[in-house]
All heavy atoms as an XYZ file, in Angstrom:
937
protein
N      94.748    109.937     89.936
C      93.942    108.880     89.332
C      94.717    107.571     89.298
O      94.155    106.517     89.558
C      93.546    109.257     87.900
C      92.696    110.480     87.769
S      91.078    110.183     88.465
C      90.369    111.771     88.310
N      95.999    107.677     88.992
C      96.808    106.460     88.936
C      96.918    105.825     90.323
O      96.875    104.606     90.467
C      98.186    106.782     88.360
C      98.880    105.566     87.815
C     100.076    105.909     86.959
N      99.795    106.614     85.729
C      99.342    106.043     84.613
N      99.095    104.760     84.600
N      99.142    106.744     83.528
N      97.046    106.669     91.370
C      97.098    106.155     92.738
C      95.804    105.403     93.059
O      95.826    104.331     93.668
C      97.341    107.307     93.731
C      97.473    106.868     95.166
C      97.998    105.698     95.642
C      97.064    107.600     96.314
N      97.940    105.667     97.019
C      97.369    106.832     97.458
C      96.483    108.849     96.495
C      97.106    107.251     98.737
C      96.230    109.264     97.781
C      96.537    108.470     98.887
N      94.668    105.948     92.642
C      93.386    105.289     92.876
C      93.310    103.931     92.188
O      92.795    102.960     92.760
N      93.829    103.845     90.973
C      93.839    102.562     90.263
C      94.729    101.550     90.991
O      94.377    100.375     91.116
C      94.311    102.759     88.826
N      95.875    102.025     91.488
C      96.773    101.136     92.231
C      96.130    100.651     93.529
O      96.257     99.478     93.904
C      98.092    101.840     92.545
C      98.928    102.103     91.299
O      98.680    101.454     90.260
O      99.816    102.982     91.373
N      95.431    101.544     94.201
C      94.731    101.175     95.436
C      93.669    100.121     95.135
O      93.546     99.125     95.844
C      94.085    102.407     96.106
C      95.152    103.321     96.693
C      93.106    101.986     97.202
C      94.604    104.651     97.187
N      92.904    100.343     94.083
C      91.842     99.397     93.724
C      92.418     98.010     93.439
O      91.863     96.998     93.884
C      91.066     99.917     92.512
N      93.537     97.958     92.719
C      94.172     96.663     92.440
C      94.604     95.981     93.738
O      94.446     94.775     93.898
C      95.377     96.854     91.525
C      95.007     97.190     90.104
C      96.244     97.448     89.275
C      95.865     98.007     87.926
N      97.038     98.454     87.161
N      95.165     96.768     94.654
C      95.608     96.208     95.929
C      94.414     95.666     96.714
O      94.482     94.579     97.292
C      96.346     97.263     96.749
C      96.853     96.716     98.062
C      97.793     97.606     98.842
C      97.486     99.054     98.821
N      98.315     99.845     99.745
N      93.294     96.402     96.729
C      92.106     95.957     97.447
C      91.562     94.660     96.840
O      91.131     93.762     97.561
C      91.024     97.027     97.445
C      91.360     98.258     98.257
C      90.475     99.318     98.289
C      92.548     98.374     98.963
C      90.756    100.460     99.033
C      92.844     99.509     99.697
C      91.942    100.550     99.731
N      91.580     94.580     95.517
C      91.123     93.354     94.846
C      91.997     92.182     95.264
O      91.499     91.094     95.573
C      91.124     93.535     93.314
C      89.997     94.494     92.906
C      90.993     92.197     92.604
C      90.060     94.946     91.460
N      93.305     92.410     95.299
C      94.226     91.347     95.717
C      93.962     90.912     97.156
O      93.974     89.713     97.461
C      95.680     91.804     95.573
C      96.117     91.955     94.126
O      95.441     91.397     93.236
O      97.130     92.644     93.889
N      93.743     91.881     98.040
C      93.504     91.566     99.458
C      92.290     90.668     99.616
O      92.351     89.623    100.275
C      93.328     92.857    100.279
C      94.663     93.606    100.404
C      92.756     92.557    101.670
C      94.521     95.019    100.968
N      91.175     91.050     99.011
C      89.941     90.299     99.219
C      89.882     89.033     98.367
O      89.305     88.032     98.784
C      88.727     91.199     98.996
C      88.608     92.257    100.059
C      88.790     93.595     99.755
C      88.361     91.922    101.379
C      88.701     94.569    100.739
C      88.281     92.880    102.371
C      88.454     94.209    102.048
N      90.508     89.051     97.198
C      90.558     87.829     96.378
C      91.378     86.754     97.056
O      91.017     85.569     97.012
C      91.145     88.139     94.994
O      90.288     88.952     94.257
N      92.477     87.144     97.704
C      93.304     86.144     98.382
C      92.531     85.488     99.526
O      92.678     84.283     99.764
C      94.606     86.760     98.892
O      94.356     87.687     99.917
N      91.688     86.262    100.210
C      90.863     85.687    101.282
C      89.896     84.658    100.714
O      89.728     83.577    101.278
C      90.083     86.794    102.021
O      91.008     87.740    102.551
C      89.242     86.225    103.142
N      89.288     84.977     99.594
C      88.372     84.022     98.962
C      89.116     82.769     98.515
O      88.644     81.645     98.736
C      87.671     84.674     97.761
C      86.648     85.757     98.092
C      86.212     86.470     96.821
C      85.446     85.158     98.800
N      90.273     82.957     97.903
C      91.041     81.820     97.396
C      91.491     80.902     98.547
O      91.513     79.683     98.380
C      92.256     82.303     96.605
C      91.885     83.147     95.385
S      90.962     82.247     94.156
C      92.298     81.541     93.245
N      91.833     81.482     99.701
C      92.218     80.676    100.861
C      91.073     79.788    101.329
O      91.293     78.740    101.936
C      92.669     81.580    102.008
C      94.007     82.241    101.781
C      94.324     83.302    102.815
O      93.573     83.447    103.811
O      95.325     84.019    102.619
N      89.851     80.208    101.080
C      88.662     79.441    101.475
C      88.139     78.576    100.329
O      87.016     78.070    100.387
C      87.553     80.401    101.932
C      87.926     81.264    103.116
C      88.101     80.463    104.397
O      87.447     79.400    104.531
O      88.900     80.894    105.245
N      88.948     78.451     99.270
C      88.569     77.681     98.079
C      87.301     78.200     97.420
O      86.459     77.443     96.942
C      88.425     76.189     98.403
C      89.753     75.552     98.746
O      90.774     75.953     98.146
O      89.771     74.670     99.617
N      87.162     79.508     97.428
C      86.044     80.172     96.752
C      86.623     80.942     95.583
O      87.584     81.708     95.736
C      85.302     81.135     97.699
C      84.747     80.370     98.896
C      84.208     81.890     96.957
C      84.189     81.256     99.991
N      86.047     80.721     94.410
C      86.542     81.401     93.220
C      86.292     82.905     93.338
O      85.166     83.333     93.564
C      85.839     80.860     91.969
C      86.260     81.530     90.686
C      87.733     81.323     90.356
O      88.273     80.247     90.536
N      88.375     82.369     89.888
N      87.343     83.689     93.203
C      87.205     85.148     93.233
C      86.553     85.596     91.934
O      86.887     85.084     90.858
C      88.566     85.807     93.394
N      85.606     86.526     92.008
C      84.954     86.995     90.789
C      85.944     87.719     89.889
O      86.891     88.347     90.350
C      83.867     87.948     91.284
C      84.222     88.277     92.684
C      85.103     87.190     93.195
N      85.720     87.593     88.609
C      86.550     88.305     87.642
C      86.119     89.767     87.651
O      84.940     90.083     87.759
C      86.347     87.727     86.239
C      86.729     86.261     86.135
S      88.459     85.960     86.452
C      89.169     86.638     84.991
N      87.083     90.651     87.556
C      86.728     92.058     87.498
C      86.779     92.528     86.048
O      87.520     91.997     85.232
C      87.626     92.906     88.412
C      89.093     92.839     88.109
C      89.670     93.778     87.285
C      89.890     91.858     88.663
C      91.020     93.729     87.006
C      91.234     91.804     88.398
C      91.802     92.741     87.561
N      85.965     93.510     85.752
C      85.906     94.026     84.399
C      87.177     94.803     84.111
O      87.831     95.319     84.994
C      84.661     94.895     84.191
C      84.444     95.898     85.271
C      83.768     95.721     86.439
C      84.943     97.240     85.316
N      83.813     96.857     87.196
C      84.516     97.811     86.533
C      85.692     98.021     84.451
C      84.828     99.109     86.888
C      85.993     99.319     84.815
C      85.564     99.844     86.012
N      87.496     94.867     82.883
C      88.739     95.508     82.487
C      88.593     97.024     82.524
O      87.702     97.591     81.912
C      89.109     95.061     81.075
O      90.260     95.724     80.642
N      89.445     97.640     83.265
C      89.504     99.101     83.319
C      90.952     99.487     83.081
O      91.845     99.019     83.775
C      89.024     99.617     84.665
N      91.157    100.297     82.088
C      92.515    100.638     81.704
C      92.690    102.142     81.759
O      91.837    102.892     81.306
C      92.784    100.134     80.292
C      94.157    100.418     79.782
C      94.309     99.923     78.355
C      95.630    100.431     77.810
N      95.646    100.409     76.370
N      93.811    102.568     82.295
C      94.148    103.982     82.261
C      94.793    104.251     80.916
O      95.783    103.612     80.540
C      95.101    104.367     83.413
C      94.405    104.154     84.751
C      95.573    105.797     83.267
C      95.288    104.439     85.936
N      94.218    105.164     80.199
C      94.736    105.498     78.880
C      95.979    106.362     78.994
O      96.166    107.095     79.957
C      93.659    106.240     78.072
C      92.401    105.420     77.831
C      92.630    104.234     76.908
O      93.511    104.300     76.022
O      91.943    103.221     77.079
N      96.845    106.293     77.994
C      98.068    107.084     77.974
C      97.876    108.436     77.300
O      98.849    109.114     76.984
C      99.179    106.308     77.254
C      99.628    105.092     78.049
O      99.555    105.138     79.291
O     100.055    104.105     77.423
N      96.656    108.835     77.097
C      96.389    110.099     76.431
C      96.795    111.279     77.309
O      96.792    111.184     78.530
C      94.902    110.213     76.048
O      94.710    111.436     75.338
C      94.009    110.221     77.275
N      97.153    112.364     76.685
C      97.501    113.580     77.423
C      96.371    114.597     77.374
O      96.428    115.610     78.050
C      98.781    114.221     76.856
O      98.588    114.502     75.461
C      99.970    113.282     77.043
N      95.336    114.313     76.599
C      94.189    115.210     76.490
C      92.968    114.491     77.043
O      92.523    113.490     76.492
C      93.939    115.639     75.023
C      95.178    116.337     74.469
C      92.715    116.541     74.936
C      95.121    116.588     72.985
N      92.420    115.009     78.138
C      91.274    114.378     78.774
C      89.972    114.823     78.111
O      89.795    116.001     77.822
C      91.234    114.754     80.256
O      90.077    114.239     80.852
N      89.044    113.892     77.897
C      87.742    114.291     77.361
C      86.863    114.957     78.419
O      85.835    115.523     78.107
C      87.131    112.983     76.876
C      87.789    111.933     77.723
C      89.165    112.452     78.035
N      87.275    114.897     79.676
C      86.510    115.461     80.781
C      87.357    116.490     81.518
O      88.577    116.417     81.529
C      86.071    114.373     81.759
C      85.325    113.246     81.094
C      85.932    112.001     80.901
C      84.026    113.416     80.643
C      85.251    110.969     80.277
C      83.349    112.385     80.021
C      83.967    111.177     79.845
O      83.305    110.159     79.226
N      86.697    117.393     82.181
C      87.431    118.405     82.944
C      88.011    117.783     84.210
O      87.490    116.798     84.740
C      86.502    119.560     83.318
O      85.580    119.159     84.306
N      89.100    118.378     84.690
C      89.706    117.913     85.936
C      88.713    118.033     87.083
O      88.660    117.178     87.960
C      90.965    118.718     86.260
C      92.101    118.440     85.292
O      92.035    117.417     84.573
O      93.044    119.243     85.259
N      87.912    119.072     87.067
C      86.925    119.291     88.130
C      85.908    118.149     88.166
O      85.590    117.622     89.238
C      86.224    120.632     87.892
C      85.234    121.019     88.955
C      84.644    122.390     88.647
C      83.661    122.828     89.683
N      83.125    124.171     89.409
N      85.407    117.751     87.003
C      84.438    116.657     86.941
C      85.076    115.344     87.384
O      84.466    114.578     88.152
C      83.876    116.505     85.530
C      82.909    115.339     85.324
C      81.654    115.517     86.170
C      82.555    115.182     83.862
N      86.283    115.082     86.932
C      86.952    113.842     87.316
C      87.182    113.773     88.817
O      86.963    112.737     89.446
C      88.280    113.702     86.571
C      88.150    113.436     85.067
C      89.508    113.517     84.399
C      87.506    112.088     84.808
N      87.613    114.883     89.416
C      87.830    114.889     90.866
C      86.521    114.703     91.624
O      86.484    114.022     92.640
C      88.520    116.188     91.306
C      89.975    116.268     90.906
S      90.977    114.876     91.450
C      90.758    114.942     93.208
N      85.443    115.301     91.126
C      84.143    115.112     91.768
C      83.738    113.638     91.722
O      83.312    113.072     92.733
C      83.075    115.969     91.098
C      81.689    115.658     91.594
C      81.261    116.124     92.828
C      80.834    114.861     90.851
C      79.994    115.817     93.309
C      79.570    114.553     91.324
C      79.152    115.031     92.551
N      83.873    113.024     90.558
C      83.473    111.623     90.405
C      84.321    110.709     91.279
O      83.803    109.795     91.916
C      83.572    111.191     88.937
C      82.500    111.785     88.067
C      81.100    111.376     88.484
O      80.907    110.216     88.906
O      80.193    112.208     88.393
N      85.620    110.965     91.326
C      86.494    110.132     92.148
C      86.127    110.263     93.619
O      85.990    109.270     94.332
C      87.983    110.490     91.918
C      88.864    109.891     92.989
C      88.417    110.027     90.542
N      85.936    111.504     94.075
C      85.634    111.681     95.500
C      84.233    111.180     95.836
O      84.018    110.626     96.905
C      85.806    113.141     95.917
O      84.867    113.961     95.276
N      83.284    111.348     94.931
C      81.911    110.927     95.215
C      81.771    109.411     95.173
O      81.098    108.827     96.014
C      80.949    111.568     94.224
N      82.386    108.782     94.209
C      82.185    107.341     94.068
C      83.233    106.532     94.809
O      82.908    105.737     95.677
C      82.168    106.928     92.582
O      83.382    107.348     91.963
C      80.998    107.539     91.859
N      84.472    106.759     94.480
C      85.530    105.923     95.050
C      85.707    106.166     96.535
O      85.690    105.232     97.331
C      86.844    106.177     94.318
N      85.873    107.399     96.906
C      86.182    107.687     98.310
C      84.937    107.595     99.187
O      84.882    106.779    100.108
C      86.836    109.057     98.430
N      83.925    108.400     98.909
C      82.764    108.469     99.800
C      81.963    107.172     99.821
O      81.639    106.660    100.890
C      81.878    109.638     99.404
C      82.538    110.981     99.622
C      81.728    112.132     99.053
O      80.645    111.942     98.511
N      82.256    113.335     99.163
N      81.647    106.634     98.651
C      80.862    105.398     98.612
C      81.661    104.235     99.185
O      81.141    103.439     99.973
C      80.424    105.095     97.182
N      82.937    104.146     98.808
C      83.778    103.064     99.317
C      83.903    103.092    100.822
O      83.818    102.057    101.487
N      84.102    104.274    101.375
C      84.222    104.412    102.823
C      82.933    103.957    103.505
O      82.965    103.254    104.512
C      84.580    105.868    103.198
C      86.015    106.164    102.759
C      84.400    106.116    104.685
C      86.380    107.636    102.770
N      81.798    104.321    102.948
C      80.516    103.886    103.508
C      80.349    102.375    103.452
O      79.912    101.751    104.427
N      80.726    101.768    102.322
C      80.613    100.315    102.180
C      81.522     99.593    103.167
O      81.120     98.610    103.788
C      80.955     99.868    100.757
C      79.995    100.359     99.695
C      80.445    100.698     98.433
C      78.631    100.490     99.963
C      79.577    101.144     97.459
C      77.754    100.936     98.997
C      78.235    101.261     97.735
O      77.374    101.703     96.775
N      82.747    100.079    103.310
C      83.673     99.423    104.241
C      83.213     99.597    105.680
O      83.337     98.676    106.488
C      85.099     99.950    104.068
C      85.696     99.601    102.720
C      86.351    100.556    101.962
C      85.590     98.315    102.203
C      86.892    100.239    100.726
C      86.124     97.997    100.962
C      86.779     98.953    100.236
O      87.307     98.647     99.009
N      82.647    100.745    106.014
C      82.131    100.965    107.360
C      80.997    100.009    107.693
O      80.957     99.426    108.780
N      80.075     99.829    106.741
C      78.977     98.880    106.963
C      79.508     97.451    107.057
O      79.004     96.643    107.839
C      77.944     98.992    105.846
C      77.032    100.199    106.010
C      75.866    100.160    105.039
N      76.282    100.308    103.663
C      76.502    101.479    103.050
N      76.357    102.600    103.718
N      76.865    101.527    101.804
N      80.525     97.161    106.278
C      81.103     95.814    106.315
C      81.754     95.527    107.660
O      81.616     94.431    108.200
C      82.127     95.653    105.188
O      81.497     95.790    103.938
N      82.483     96.516    108.191
C      83.111     96.337    109.507
C      82.052     96.077    110.566
O      82.225     95.237    111.448
C      83.948     97.581    109.881
C      85.176     97.674    108.984
C      84.364     97.551    111.343
C      85.903     98.993    109.088
N      80.924     96.783    110.468
C      79.870     96.645    111.471
C      79.211     95.272    111.442
O      78.704     94.806    112.459
C      78.817     97.728    111.270
N      79.234     94.617    110.288
C      78.497     93.359    110.188
C      79.377     92.108    110.090
O      78.863     90.997    110.202
C      77.560     93.402    108.971
O      78.318     93.525    107.780
N      80.665     92.283    109.900
C      81.527     91.117    109.716
C      81.720     90.378    111.044
O      81.763     90.992    112.109
C      82.890     91.529    109.103
C      83.739     92.281    110.106
C      83.632     90.318    108.580
N      81.798     89.066    110.944
C      81.980     88.257    112.148
C      83.344     87.570    112.182
O      83.644     86.864    113.129
C      80.870     87.221    112.246
C      79.524     87.858    112.411
C      78.408     86.839    112.493
O      78.642     85.643    112.407
N      77.192     87.307    112.662
N      84.145     87.819    111.160
C      85.479     87.232    111.116
C      86.521     88.307    111.398
O      86.506     89.364    110.774
C      85.748     86.622    109.733
C      84.972     85.362    109.495
C      85.214     84.794    108.129
N      86.616     84.782    107.748
C      87.067     84.128    106.675
N      86.228     83.445    105.911
N      88.338     84.175    106.366
N      87.397     88.025    112.305
C      88.421     89.002    112.693
C      89.347     89.338    111.521
O      89.727     90.483    111.342
C      89.238     88.464    113.861
C      90.212     89.480    114.392
C      91.003     88.989    115.566
N      90.174     88.304    116.527
C      90.595     87.408    117.393
N      91.863     87.091    117.436
N      89.778     86.825    118.235
N      89.725     88.337    110.715
C      90.639     88.604    109.604
C      90.011     89.531    108.571
O      90.674     90.421    108.038
C      91.113     87.303    108.957
C      89.972     86.466    108.376
O      88.820     86.585    108.854
O      90.241     85.672    107.455
N      88.718     89.355    108.325
C      88.040     90.254    107.379
C      87.891     91.656    107.959
O      88.064     92.652    107.252
C      86.672     89.696    106.990
C      86.678     88.439    106.140
C      85.251     87.965    105.889
C      87.424     88.661    104.842
N      87.578     91.730    109.243
C      87.471     93.038    109.888
C      88.777     93.804    109.811
O      88.796     95.010    109.543
N      89.878     93.094    109.999
C      91.196     93.717    109.894
C      91.441     94.225    108.479
O      91.950     95.338    108.282
C      92.294     92.706    110.291
O      92.041     92.260    111.619
C      93.664     93.319    110.215
N      91.057     93.429    107.494
C      91.210     93.869    106.100
C      90.344     95.090    105.802
O      90.781     96.008    105.103
C      90.878     92.732    105.136
C      91.970     91.695    105.059
O      93.121     91.959    105.413
N      91.626     90.506    104.610
N      89.117     95.084    106.307
C      88.242     96.242    106.079
C      88.821     97.507    106.706
O      88.778     98.582    106.113
C      86.837     95.984    106.618
C      86.026     95.013    105.792
C      85.331     93.977    106.388
C      85.952     95.140    104.415
C      84.589     93.082    105.638
C      85.209     94.252    103.652
C      84.527     93.218    104.269
O      83.796     92.349    103.512
N      89.357     97.381    107.904
C      89.959     98.549    108.559
C      91.160     99.035    107.753
O      91.352    100.236    107.566
C      90.348     98.223    110.013
C      89.086     98.039    110.849
C      91.244     99.305    110.607
C      89.308     97.476    112.223
N      91.934     98.116    107.251
C      93.110     98.463    106.442
C      92.721     99.242    105.189
O      93.291    100.290    104.894
C      93.820     97.165    106.073
C      95.032     97.312    105.234
C      95.657     95.933    105.029
N      96.610     95.976    103.954
C      97.074     94.914    103.344
N      96.678     93.707    103.720
N      97.941     95.022    102.383
N      91.736     98.722    104.441
C      91.347     99.413    103.205
C      90.567    100.690    103.509
O      90.646    101.658    102.750
C      90.573     98.481    102.246
C      91.438     97.314    101.811
C      89.272     97.990    102.827
N      89.838    100.703    104.611
C      89.128    101.920    105.007
C      90.108    103.045    105.299
O      89.921    104.183    104.867
C      88.247    101.646    106.228
C      87.484    102.833    106.804
C      86.486    103.373    105.792
C      86.777    102.438    108.074
N      91.178    102.725    106.003
C      92.186    103.733    106.334
C      92.799    104.318    105.064
O      92.931    105.534    104.927
C      93.289    103.108    107.215
O      92.688    102.599    108.401
C      94.347    104.118    107.582
N      93.156    103.456    104.124
C      93.751    103.952    102.883
C      92.734    104.727    102.047
O      93.070    105.721    101.407
C      94.346    102.803    102.084
C      95.260    103.285    100.995
C      96.252    102.234    100.531
O      96.324    101.146    101.140
O      96.963    102.527     99.569
N      91.475    104.308    102.070
C      90.426    105.032    101.352
C      90.234    106.426    101.936
O      90.009    107.396    101.200
C      89.106    104.265    101.413
O      89.203    103.043    100.746
N      90.304    106.535    103.261
C      90.187    107.845    103.908
C      91.333    108.764    103.494
O      91.124    109.952    103.216
C      90.151    107.695    105.429
C      88.858    107.144    106.008
C      89.058    106.730    107.457
C      87.744    108.164    105.891
N      92.545    108.231    103.416
C      93.688    109.029    102.986
C      93.526    109.482    101.540
O      93.800    110.633    101.202
C      94.992    108.225    103.140
C      95.365    107.947    104.564
C      96.476    106.919    104.690
O      96.759    106.160    103.767
N      97.106    106.882    105.855
N      93.063    108.587    100.701
C      92.832    108.909     99.288
C      91.752    109.983     99.150
O      91.896    110.933     98.380
C      92.433    107.630     98.542
C      92.256    107.810     97.057
C      93.348    108.074     96.243
C      91.005    107.683     96.473
C      93.188    108.216     94.874
C      90.836    107.816     95.112
C      91.934    108.091     94.314
O      91.777    108.234     92.961
N      90.676    109.826     99.913
C      89.598    110.814     99.886
C      90.054    112.172    100.377
O      89.669    113.213     99.828
N      90.889    112.186    101.419
C      91.399    113.452    101.941
C      92.272    114.155    100.910
O      92.159    115.364    100.708
C      92.200    113.215    103.220
C      92.752    114.507    103.815
C      93.574    114.278    105.069
O      93.865    113.121    105.409
O      93.927    115.282    105.712
N      93.122    113.394    100.236
C      93.955    114.000     99.197
C      93.093    114.583     98.077
O      93.365    115.666     97.569
C      94.938    112.980     98.626
C      96.121    112.733     99.533
O      96.252    113.423    100.566
O      96.937    111.848     99.205
N      92.049    113.849     97.694
C      91.138    114.357     96.663
C      90.434    115.625     97.095
O      90.304    116.580     96.323
N      89.982    115.666     98.341
C      89.321    116.871     98.864
C      90.290    118.046     98.892
O      89.917    119.172     98.539
C      88.770    116.605    100.262
N      91.540    117.791     99.285
C      92.530    118.865     99.314
C      92.815    119.402     97.915
O      93.010    120.615     97.740
C      93.821    118.386     99.978
C      93.662    118.203    101.471
O      92.803    118.804    102.103
N      94.484    117.343    102.046
N      92.821    118.534     96.917
C      93.027    118.978     95.536
C      91.869    119.866     95.094
O      92.069    120.917     94.491
C      93.189    117.771     94.590
C      94.529    117.092     94.837
C      93.063    118.201     93.121
C      94.696    115.749     94.140
N      90.630    119.461     95.407
C      89.480    120.272     94.990
C      89.434    121.602     95.725
O      89.072    122.621     95.138
C      88.156    119.506     95.182
O      88.026    119.118     96.545
C      88.091    118.279     94.298
N      89.838    121.633     96.975
C      89.883    122.890     97.734
C      90.977    123.793     97.173
O      90.766    124.982     96.937
C      90.099    122.625     99.239
C      88.856    121.980     99.841
C      90.437    123.921     99.969
C      89.062    121.429    101.243
N      92.147    123.218     96.940
C      93.293    123.986     96.426
C      92.957    124.666     95.096
O      93.375    125.796     94.845
C      94.490    123.056     96.264
C      95.709    123.700     95.658
C      96.822    122.681     95.481
C      97.894    123.220     94.561
N      98.840    122.179     94.182
N      92.200    123.980     94.258
C      91.859    124.520     92.943
C      90.590    125.368     92.948
O      90.145    125.818     91.897
C      91.729    123.382     91.931
C      93.075    122.806     91.573
O      93.894    123.468     90.948
N      93.324    121.574     91.994
N      89.996    125.545     94.120
C      88.795    126.371     94.206
C      87.539    125.697     93.689
O      86.550    126.356     93.389
N      87.562    124.378     93.581
C      86.407    123.639     93.092
C      85.465    123.256     94.214
O      84.345    122.833     93.982
C      86.847    122.365     92.373
C      87.726    122.604     91.194
C      87.734    123.712     90.381
C      88.733    121.740     90.689
N      88.677    123.574     89.414
C      89.315    122.374     89.574
C      89.211    120.495     91.064
C      90.323    121.794     88.825
C      90.217    119.921     90.326
C      90.768    120.563     89.216
N      85.911    123.370     95.438
C      85.111    123.015     96.595
C      85.509    123.932     97.727
O      86.689    124.156     97.967
C      85.391    121.552     97.002
C      84.689    121.018     98.246
C      83.209    120.841     97.969
C      85.300    119.688     98.657
N      84.545    124.460     98.391
C      84.860    125.303     99.530
C      85.390    124.441    100.661
O      85.086    123.257    100.755
C      83.614    126.050    100.003
C      83.109    127.059     99.001
C      81.880    127.786     99.510
O      81.607    127.735    100.717
O      81.209    128.390     98.687
N      86.154    125.057    101.535
C      86.659    124.333    102.690
C      85.480    123.912    103.550
O      84.563    124.699    103.789
C      87.608    125.219    103.493
C      88.294    124.488    104.600
C      89.350    125.337    105.298
O      89.619    126.449    104.843
O      89.865    124.867    106.320
N      85.466    122.663    104.008
C      84.350    122.200    104.832
C      84.253    123.001    106.127
O      85.243    123.571    106.582
C      84.673    120.746    105.133
C      85.941    120.425    104.467
C      86.466    121.639    103.792
N      83.063    123.051    106.724
C      82.912    123.765    107.988
C      83.867    123.221    109.043
O      84.112    122.022    109.112
C      81.455    123.501    108.389
C      80.775    123.066    107.140
C      81.819    122.433    106.275
N      84.404    124.105    109.834
C      85.359    123.726    110.865
C      84.688    123.784    112.241
O      83.724    124.515    112.443
C      86.563    124.676    110.851
C      87.272    124.728    109.512
C      87.908    123.408    109.155
O      88.616    122.826    109.951
N      87.646    122.928    107.941
N      85.217    123.046    113.161
C      84.731    123.068    114.538
C      85.260    124.351    115.180
O      86.452    124.648    115.093
C      85.238    121.837    115.326
C      84.827    121.921    116.776
C      84.739    120.569    114.688
N      84.385    125.124    115.804
C      84.875    126.360    116.436
C      85.816    126.041    117.590
O      85.632    125.048    118.303
C      83.610    127.052    116.929
C      82.543    126.026    116.917
C      82.948    124.955    115.964
N      86.817    126.878    117.761
C      87.769    126.699    118.853
C      87.206    127.419    120.072
O      87.397    128.623    120.235
C      89.136    127.249    118.464
C      90.191    126.928    119.503
O      89.858    126.349    120.556
O      91.361    127.247    119.257
N      86.491    126.695    120.911
C      85.847    127.284    122.075
C      86.829    127.706    123.160
O      86.496    128.473    124.044
C      84.817    126.317    122.665
C      83.657    126.117    121.723
O      83.240    127.059    121.039
N      83.136    124.923    121.654
N      88.049    127.212    123.073
C      89.052    127.603    124.070
C      89.384    129.104    123.962
O      89.715    129.719    124.939
C      90.317    126.768    123.889
C      90.093    125.309    124.262
C      91.309    124.522    123.960
N      91.388    124.441    122.472
C      92.200    123.672    121.800
N      93.059    122.920    122.440
N      92.199    123.639    120.505
N      89.253    129.651    122.770
C      89.535    131.064    122.586
C      88.464    131.949    123.240
O      88.702    133.075    123.584
C      89.633    131.417    121.109
C      90.850    130.839    120.433
C      90.876    131.205    118.970
C      92.080    130.599    118.271
N      92.060    130.914    116.841
N      87.261    131.383    123.356
C      86.137    132.152    123.909
C      86.106    132.150    125.434
O      85.428    132.961    126.025
C      84.824    131.572    123.388
C      84.650    131.700    121.903
C      83.370    131.063    121.447
C      83.236    131.092    119.948
N      82.020    130.432    119.490
N      86.806    131.214    126.056
C      86.798    131.098    127.507
C      87.620    132.238    128.108
O      88.765    132.454    127.748
C      87.371    129.726    127.956
C      87.451    129.674    129.470
C      86.521    128.606    127.413
N      86.991    132.980    129.034
C      87.699    134.073    129.705
C      88.473    133.497    130.869
O      87.984    132.676    131.622
C      86.707    135.118    130.204
C      86.023    135.839    129.072
C      85.108    136.892    129.608
C      84.392    137.595    128.471
N      83.518    138.634    128.932
N      89.656    133.987    131.029
C      90.499    133.488    132.118
C      90.470    134.388    133.291
O      90.299    135.506    133.349
C      91.926    133.324    131.631
C      92.024    132.251    130.589
C      93.450    132.075    130.145
C      93.512    130.998    129.087
N      94.807    130.748    128.610
């Protein structure tokens, strides 16, 4: 969760700096704070589901659509950069849910090379 918060801050910095370079005021973001509590009000399973569903999956979709429609090379490069890191974050989240038995392993591509007779 802390890694996700750090990623989000970095993404805000990346896109805010682009706006500031164009003399456009970057929007203020709402305050989100990671609490120092050791007892979570939510289960780890629910938190991992929410992180993977919202942060990883939705973010990846938004960045993909942005890459498809952007006409500026510098923005496209930024989208690819954050998309790559979002994919890594999403993969780590999926691996955590699989490891803990909260999500079955996704379907795999069959290895057709094994079926070919020589």
